N, C-alpha and C positions, 0 to 999 in steps of 0.2 A: 465534500459538502461544506458550504459555508452558510452559517446563519447569522443574522444580525440580532444582537441582544441590546435593546435600548433600556437604560435604567440599571446599568451594570453595578452601581454602587449600592443598590438596595438589597434586601434580603434575597429575593427571588433571583434577581439579575446576577448576584454574586454566585449562588448556588448553581444556576444554569450554566454560567460561563465555565466554572470549575468542572462540572459534570460533563459538559460537552468535551472539554479537553481530554478528560480521562477516557472518553469513548471514541477519540479520533475525529471529532467533529470540530471544524474551525469556527470559532465564534468571534465575530467582529463585535466586540463589546464596548459600548460607549455610554457616557453619561455627561451631565454638565461639567465643565463648560465646553467640552469638545463638540457636543451636538445638542442643539436646543430644538425639541420637537414642536415648540410653539412658534418657531421661525421657519417658514416654508423653504427658504433658501438654504438654511443650515441643514434641515432634514433631507432635502433633495440632494444636496451635494454629497452628503454621506452615502445615501443609498445608491447614487449614480456610481460613486467610486467603488463600492463594495459589490453591488449586484448580487446580493445573497439569494439563496433559494427560498428563504422565508424570513420574515421579520417577526420578532417577538417583542411587544411593547410591555415592559414591566415598570415603565416610568409612571409615577403618579404623585399627586399631592395627597398625602395620607394623614395629615394632621386634622382629625375629625373636628375637634373643638376649634382649632385655629382657623379652619375654613370659614367659620361663621363671621370672623372679622377680617378675613382676607379672601373674599369671594372672587375677586378678579383673578387672583393667582390660582385658586382652586379650579375655576372654570377654564383658564388658560391651558393648564397642564392636563386636566382630566377630560375635557371636552374638545377644546380647540386642537390640542396636540394629536389626539386620535384621528380627528377629522383630517388634519394635514397628512398624517401617515397613510390613511386609507386612500386619499386622493393620489398620492405619489405611488403607492403600491398598485393601484388601479392603472396608472399610466405605464408602470414597468412590468405589469403582469406578475406580481409577486404576492403570495398568500400573506396575510397578517394574522398573528395570534395576539389578541388583546386581553389583558388581565383586568378583571373587574371584581366586584365585591358583593357580599351579602347585604351591605347597607342599602342596596337598591330596594330592599323590602322593609316593611314597617314592623315586622315582628308580631303581628297580631294573630298570625296563623297558629294552629296547634299541631300541625303535622309538617314534615319537611317540605320546604319550598321546592317546587319543580321549575324548570326553565320557563314553562308557559304561564306561570302564575303572574297575575297583575303586579306591576311594580309600584311602590309608593314610598319614596325616600322620605326620611324624617328631617334631614338637614342638608346644608349646602354640599358637604362631601358626597353624600349619597345622590344628591340631585346632579352634581357635576359628573359623577361616574355613570349614572343612568343616561345622561345626555350624550356622553361620549360613546356608550354602547349604540344608541340610536343612530348616531352619525356614521359610525363604522358600518352598521347594517345597511344603511341607505346608500352608501357610496360603493362598497366593495363586496361582491359576491363571495370571492375566495377568502373568507375570514372565519376565524374561530374566536369567540368570546368565552373566556373561562372565568367564571365567578368562583372566588374562594373566600376563606374566612379564618379569623383568628390565627394568622400566620406567624410563625416563630422560626428561629434558626440560631446558630451560634454568633451571628453578626448583628451589629446595629442595635437599635432599640426595639424591644418587644417584651411581651408579658413575662415570658420564662426568665429572661435576664433581669427584668425588674424585680420579680419575686426572689430570685437568687440573692440579689443585693440586699433586699429587705430582710430576708431570712438570716443573713449573717449579722444584721445590725439590731434587730428588735426581737423581743421575746413574744410579742403578740402582733399579728398582721390582720388587718380588717379587710375582707374581700367581698365583693358583691356576689350574692348567692341566688339572685332571681333573674339572671339573664342566662339563656341557654344557647349553646352552639357546639361547634366541632373543631377542636384545635387542629391545626394543619402545619405540618413540617414543610418548610420551603424546599427542602431536598426532595421530598416526595413529589411535590408539584413539579419541580424541575424534571424529575424522572418521567412523569406523565407527559410533559410537553415534548421531551425528546422522543418518546415512544410514538406520539402522534405525528411528529415531524417525519419520522421514518415511514410511518404508514401513508403519509401524504403521496409519496412517490411509488406506492405499491398498489394504489387504488386508482381506477379509471375515473370514478365519480366520488371524490371525497365528500363526506357528510358535513358540510359547512354549517355554521349556526352557533347557538349558545349552549354551553355545557357547564355543569357544576363539578368542582372537585374540592373535597375537604378530607380530613382524617375521618376514619370510621368510628362512629359512636357519638354520644351526646353527653355533655357535662355542663357545669356552670363555671364561672370564673373562680368560685370558691373551691369547687371540686378540682378544677385544674391546678390551682395553687397547692392544695393539699398533696396532689400526686407529685408535683414538682419537688416539694420538700421531702416527701417520702423517698423519692428516687435519689435526690441529691445527697441524702444522708449516707448513702452507700459510697460516696466519693469524698465528701468533706464534712466536718462538724458545723452544725448550724446553731444559732442562738435561739431561733424561733421555737416556741413551745406550743403556741395555740394559733389556729387560723380561725378567726371569728367571722361567721357569716353575717352579712349585713344587707339590707334591701338597697336597691338602686337609689332610693330617696336620700340615703345617708351620704351619697356622694353626688351632690348637684353639679351638673356640667352645663356648658352653654348649649349643648344640643342633646336631645333625647336619643338614647340608644334602643335598637330593637330588643325586645324582651326574649324573642324566640327567632334565631336566625339560622336554624339548622337547614342544610341544603340536601336535597335528594340527588344522589350522585349515580343513580341507575342508568341514566342516559349515556354518560361517558363510558360506562362499563359495557353497555349493550352495543354501542356504535364503534367504539375504539378499542375494546378489550382492556380498558384501564381499571384495575381493581384498586380500592383504597385499603390502607392498612389501619388496624386499630390504632387510635391516636396515642395510646399508652406505649405501644412498641416504638413508634416513631420518636416520642418524647425521650424514652430511655436511650435511644441511639444518639439523639441530639445532645443529651446531657453528658454522655460518654465523650463525645467530641469536644464539648466545652472544657471538661475537666482534664482531658488529655491534651488540650491545646491543639487538637487536630482540626482546626477550623479553616485554615488556608487564609485567614483574615490578614490583610496587609498591615 
């Protein structure tokens, strides 16, 4: 079995490529500059040469604040790119798994967001991702859109690694305490994707559509940070003594963040048999990988 993983240098792409290899699945893993999904000729040449059984699009412009001043780049990668991939997949009769985000919602709801809830992005990043979703849906029937949130891993830039760096340098760290969500291990999401891909070829009528996947449980960025420090101290000494909770207003940013972006993950469990783990368990596993250097990071 060969799958195409686009965006292999990102957190999810890296985890998915490594996990596929460990399970005997061939992953044709690419990123810029080898393949540019905003260039139809580049994307088509790659997929024509590989002819995978499924394409996973983990490529994205993820700089939430940067998107406000680089709108063309955000829409090119997050909207035009998925549109191009969907058209090629439709021509080649290949299913597409496209990764999206909790930022398609505005965060005003008080209960977990379901896939059917109305979308209302607050900024360019969310708008571009939501537009990409709509284009995939309109072009390709054989698609899955998986929305996730608060993604972290041993690789690249993410909240966990930022907190570890600050915890070694400062005695006090100020963290926003009025935004709620569900931390998600990129390794867990990669495992869910591989399980779904296996199920594709065991079902006569796959349940295409949009699904949510995050870690199980709800916390704030402040609660997340406290747990990171508590668990990290089992591995290394930290300088940080206090994690001070602050309101969102204490950290003004170019774009407003959703105050509540918890996603209801019951549909992916019901339709695909995918259960989510408590985010604390996944975090502990990720920290172990970080501190034993078992990241597989090049």
